[in-house]
C-alpha positions in Angstrom: 92.6 45.5 73.2 90.8 48.7 72.2 93.1 49.1 69.2 92.3 45.5 68.1 88.5 45.9 68.8 88.2 49.1 66.7 90.1 47.6 63.8 88.2 44.3 63.9 85.0 46.3 63.7 86.5 48.2 60.7 87.4 44.8 59.1 83.9 43.5 59.7 82.4 46.7 58.2 84.7 46.5 55.2 83.7 42.8 54.7 80.0 43.8 54.7 80.7 46.6 52.2 82.5 44.1 50.0 79.4 41.9 50.0 77.4 45.0 49.3 79.6 45.7 46.3 79.2 42.2 45.0 75.4 42.5 45.2 75.7 45.7 43.2 77.8 43.9 40.6 75.1 41.2 40.3 72.4 43.9 39.8 74.4 45.8 37.2 75.0 42.5 35.4 71.3 42.1 34.5 71.2 44.7 31.7 74.6 43.5 30.4 73.2 39.9 30.2 70.0 41.2 28.6 72.0 43.2 25.9 74.4 40.3 25.2 71.5 37.9 24.8 70.5 39.6 21.5 67.1 38.6 20.2 66.5 36.1 23.0 63.5 36.4 25.2 65.3 38.4 27.9 66.7 40.8 25.3 63.2 42.0 24.8 63.1 43.0 28.4 66.2 45.3 28.2 64.3 48.5 28.9 62.4 47.1 31.9 65.6 45.7 33.2 67.3 49.0 32.9 64.4 50.6 34.8 64.8 48.0 37.6 68.6 48.6 37.7 68.1 52.4 37.9 65.7 52.1 40.7 67.8 49.5 42.5 70.9 51.7 42.0 69.2 54.6 43.7 68.2 52.4 46.7 71.7 51.0 47.1 73.3 54.4 46.8 70.9 55.7 49.5 72.0 52.9 51.8 75.7 53.6 51.0 75.3 57.3 51.9 73.8 56.4 55.3 76.6 53.8 56.0 79.2 56.4 55.0 77.8 58.8 57.6 77.4 56.2 60.3 80.7 54.3 59.9 83.1 56.9 58.5 81.5 60.2 59.5 81.5 61.2 55.8 78.5 63.2 54.9 77.1 62.5 51.3 74.1 64.8 50.7 71.2 63.4 48.6 71.5 64.8 45.1 68.0 63.9 43.8 65.5 66.5 42.7 62.1 66.9 44.1 59.6 64.1 43.2 56.7 65.5 41.1 53.2 65.2 42.3 50.7 62.8 40.8 47.7 64.7 39.5 44.2 63.4 38.8 42.5 65.4 36.1 38.8 66.1 35.7 38.1 63.1 33.3 39.5 60.6 35.9 42.9 59.9 34.4 46.2 60.5 36.1 48.8 62.9 34.8 52.4 62.2 35.6 53.8 65.4 34.1 54.6 63.5 30.8 51.8 61.2 30.0 48.3 60.1 31.1 47.3 56.7 32.7 43.9 55.3 33.6 45.1 53.1 36.5 46.7 54.7 39.5 49.3 52.0 40.2 50.6 52.3 36.6 50.6 56.1 36.9 52.6 55.8 40.2 55.1 53.4 38.6 55.5 55.6 35.6 55.9 58.7 37.7 58.6 57.1 39.8 60.5 55.6 36.9 60.3 58.8 34.9 61.5 60.8 37.9 64.4 58.5 38.5 65.5 58.2 34.8 65.3 61.9 34.1 67.4 62.8 37.1 71.2 62.9 36.3 71.9 61.7 39.8 70.5 58.3 38.9 73.0 57.8 36.2 75.8 58.8 38.6 74.4 56.1 40.9 74.6 53.6 38.1 78.2 54.7 37.3 79.0 54.1 41.0 77.3 50.7 40.9 79.4 49.7 37.9 82.7 50.7 39.5 81.8 49.5 43.0 82.5 45.7 42.4 86.0 46.6 41.3 87.1 49.6 43.4 84.8 49.0 46.4 85.4 45.3 46.7 89.2 45.7 46.6 89.2 48.5 49.2 86.7 46.7 51.4 87.8 43.1 51.2 91.6 43.6 51.3 91.8 43.9 55.1 89.5 40.9 55.7 91.6 38.9 53.2 94.9 39.9 55.0 93.5 39.0 58.4 92.1 35.7 57.1 95.4 34.8 55.3 97.3 35.7 58.5 95.2 33.2 60.5 95.7 30.5 57.9 99.5 31.2 58.0 99.5 30.8 61.7 97.8 27.4 61.4 99.9 26.3 58.4 102.3 24.1 60.4 99.4 22.0 61.7 97.3 21.8 58.6 97.7 20.5 55.1 97.1 23.7 53.1 97.6 23.5 49.3 99.9 26.6 49.1 102.2 25.1 51.8 102.1 21.5 50.4 105.6 20.2 50.0 107.1 23.2 51.8 108.8 22.9 55.1 106.9 25.4 57.3 107.8 25.6 61.0 105.8 27.2 63.7 108.7 29.6 64.5 108.4 31.0 61.0 104.6 30.7 60.4 103.4 32.3 63.6 105.3 35.6 63.4 104.6 35.8 59.7 100.9 35.2 60.2 100.7 37.7 63.0 102.4 40.3 60.9 100.1 39.7 58.0 97.0 39.9 60.2 98.3 43.0 62.0 98.8 44.6 58.6 95.2 43.9 57.7 94.0 45.3 61.0 96.2 48.4 60.7 94.9 49.4 57.2 91.3 48.5 57.8 90.1 52.0 59.2 92.1 53.8 56.5 90.6 51.8 53.7 87.1 52.1 55.2 87.4 55.9 55.2 89.0 55.8 51.7 86.0 53.8 50.5 83.6 56.3 51.9 85.4 59.2 50.3 85.5 57.3 47.0 81.8 56.8 47.2 81.3 60.5 47.9 83.0 61.4 44.6 80.2 59.9 42.6 77.3 60.0 45.0 77.4 63.6 46.1 75.4 66.3 44.2 77.2 68.0 41.3 77.6 71.7 41.3 74.8 72.1 38.8 72.4 70.0 40.8 73.5 71.8 44.0 72.8 75.2 42.5 69.5 74.0 41.1 68.4 72.8 44.5 69.8 76.0 46.1 67.6 78.1 43.8 64.6 76.0 44.5 65.1 76.2 48.2 65.6 80.0 48.1 62.4 80.3 46.1 60.5 78.2 48.6 61.9 80.1 51.6 61.3 83.5 50.0 57.7 82.5 49.4 57.4 81.2 52.9 59.0 84.4 54.3 56.5 86.5 52.4 53.5 84.5 53.6 54.8 84.6 57.2 55.4 88.3 57.1 51.9 88.9 55.8 50.5 86.7 58.6 52.5 88.6 61.2 51.3 92.0 59.9 47.7 90.7 60.1 48.3 89.6 63.6 49.8 92.9 64.7 46.9 94.8 63.0 44.3 92.5 64.7 45.9 92.9 68.1 46.0 96.7 67.7 42.5 96.9 66.5 40.9 94.5 69.0 43.0 95.6 72.0 44.9 98.8 72.2 42.7 100.7 69.7 39.5 99.7 71.5 40.9 100.8 74.8 42.1 104.2 73.4 38.6 104.8 71.9 37.0 104.0 75.3 39.4 106.3 77.0 38.4 109.1 74.6 34.7 108.6 75.3 35.3 108.5 79.1 37.4 111.7 78.9 34.5 113.3 77.0 32.1 112.2 79.8 34.5 113.6 82.4 34.5 117.0 80.6 30.7 117.0 80.8 30.5 115.9 84.4 33.4 117.7 86.1 31.3 120.9 86.9 27.9 119.4 87.9 29.0 115.9 89.4 32.7 116.0 90.5 32.4 112.6 92.2 31.3 110.8 89.0 34.0 112.6 87.1 36.6 111.3 89.5 35.3 107.8 89.1 35.6 108.0 85.3 39.1 109.4 85.6 40.1 106.5 87.8 38.6 104.0 85.2 40.4 105.9 82.4 43.7 105.6 84.3 43.2 101.8 84.6 42.4 101.6 80.9 45.6 103.5 80.1 47.6 101.1 82.2 46.0 98.1 80.5 46.6 99.6 77.0 50.3 100.2 78.0 50.6 96.6 79.1 49.1 95.4 75.8 51.5 97.6 73.8 54.5 96.2 75.7 53.3 92.7 75.1 52.9 93.5 71.4 56.4 94.9 71.3 57.8 91.8 73.0 56.1 89.8 70.3 57.8 91.8 67.6 61.2 92.1 69.1 61.8 91.4 72.9 63.6 94.3 74.6 65.8 91.8 76.5 67.0 90.5 73.1 68.0 93.9 71.9 69.6 94.9 75.2 71.3 91.7 76.4 71.7 89.5 73.3 70.6 86.0 72.5 72.2 84.0 75.4 70.6 86.2 78.1 67.3 86.2 76.2 67.3 82.4 76.1 68.1 82.3 79.8 65.1 84.6 80.5 62.9 82.2 78.6 64.3 79.3 80.6 63.6 81.2 83.9 60.0 81.8 82.8 59.3 78.2 81.9 57.2 76.2 84.4 59.8 73.3 84.4 63.6 73.2 85.1 65.5 74.2 81.9 69.3 73.9 81.7 71.0 76.4 79.4 74.5 75.9 78.0 76.0 78.6 75.8 79.2 78.5 73.8 78.7 81.6 71.6 81.8 83.9 71.8 80.2 87.0 70.3 77.0 88.7 69.2 74.7 87.1 66.7 73.2 89.1 63.8 69.9 90.7 65.0 67.6 89.0 62.4 69.0 85.6 63.3 68.8 86.4 67.0 65.1 87.0 66.7 64.6 83.8 64.6 66.4 81.6 67.2 64.7 83.3 70.1 61.2 82.7 68.8 62.1 79.2 67.6 63.3 78.3 71.1 60.2 80.0 72.7 58.0 77.9 70.4 59.9 74.8 71.3 59.5 75.4 75.0 55.8 76.1 74.6 55.4 72.7 72.7 57.3 70.9 75.5 55.1 72.4 78.2 51.8 71.8 76.3 52.4 68.4 74.6 55.6 66.6 75.8 54.7 65.9 79.4 58.4 66.5 80.3 59.9 67.0 83.7 63.0 68.9 82.6 64.6 70.3 79.4 67.9 71.7 78.2 69.0 74.2 75.6 72.5 74.2 74.1 73.8 77.1 71.9 77.1 76.7 70.1 78.8 78.4 67.1 81.2 76.3 65.1 82.4 76.3 61.5 80.2 79.3 60.6 77.0 77.6 61.9 74.9 78.5 64.9 73.7 75.2 66.4 70.8 75.1 68.9 69.7 71.9 70.5 66.6 71.7 72.6 66.1 68.4 74.5 63.3 67.2 76.8 62.6 64.0 78.7 59.0 63.8 77.6 57.1 60.9 76.0 58.4 61.7 72.5 56.5 61.1 69.3 57.0 64.7 67.9 56.8 64.8 64.1 57.8 67.4 61.5 54.5 67.3 59.7 52.9 70.1 57.7 50.7 72.2 59.9 52.4 71.3 63.2 54.3 73.8 65.4 57.6 72.1 64.4 56.8 72.8 60.7 56.4 76.4 61.6 59.8 76.5 63.3 61.3 74.8 60.3 59.7 77.4 58.0 61.0 80.2 60.2 64.6 78.8 60.1 64.3 78.1 56.4 63.9 81.9 55.8 67.6 82.2 56.7 68.7 79.0 55.0 68.6 77.1 58.3 67.4 73.6 59.0 65.6 71.7 61.8 66.2 68.0 62.6 63.8 66.1 64.9 64.7 63.0 66.8 61.7 61.9 68.9 61.2 58.2 69.3 58.1 57.0 71.1 58.9 57.1 74.8 61.4 60.0 74.4 63.6 61.8 74.7 63.0 64.4 72.1 65.9 66.3 70.5 65.4 69.3 68.2 68.6 70.3 66.4 68.5 73.7 64.7 71.3 75.1 62.5 71.7 78.5 60.8 74.7 79.9 59.0 75.8 83.1 60.6 78.8 85.2 61.6 79.5 86.6 65.0 80.4 90.2 65.9 82.1 91.5 69.0 79.8 91.6 72.1 
């Protein structure tokens, strides 16, 4: 029954994709009809029609990428370039990067259309949309057609079907034949569904040129973010040293000078100042240790990332389950990045999530270090600019990492971090 259920689901999904392909065929037929109409009234709308088709192709391709990931576990990355920003100049007009417009809605439309039409990925989407009614419909609808024909064959002895009219069809012949045809359709449904996803990936994935372009853009952004973060960290260290340790060391120097002046004529006062100086030195030492932990925690350098994460979990004011599947030592810069990202995540959970428990999972597979932080709080976390999660994403982006947030209202919240890295012997 499970075999049948899985394949019936694949047949239904293939049938849905077949209808999706036919919708794409209808959309792509608009400019063809406009061009063939010559000088008729719709022929004058050829360019607007092409704009509509280009924008629709992008929308349908985006849906197909999501369905390929959800139904066939085939990842098709988005190939589109960054959307330019609409700028309002001093004289009140809007600049799209190519032309000026007085009205905002026209400028927004022109910006989007220009962005879509100048992106080579849009034309690949349109090529996919042209081929989809032929290739996609055949791959998607064939299992459903076989299953439907098998059912009709089983019912043939008791119905007056045109293709069996005048033929002597007995139940002993029709039932096994119909079952065989239907079973064939069920058997090939998952294979054709996956084949359709891989076929779509050929045209809808980023080209090498676009991938390299986006890679350079991302590296430029992360390099800038790393430089800004490093400057902010240096300012923080300088401020902590100036306001904390440096002030205490200056106070200790003044008190030692007073001790030197009082030690002969008022030994008791000198002893009191020495005791205060000793307390100040202990406080300065504690602040220096805290500052060092903020730069690179000793437990991270001595014990590695798994034990450092366990130490964070033990210090948290709520139960935190830690699961580690990392058979080796992570590179030190990535260790520090993950450590502080997890520390920030736990801080956000304690301050904002209202959670009762949390979990941290570390795993290394396929050259990627994956860290998942989950809590049972009220959810609603967002990866907005200026939030703590945006800071975590920026920290991970320095090493070409990524952060995905799944936090529906009511919870739970799942933070999934990924960084490419290699392991060394422990």
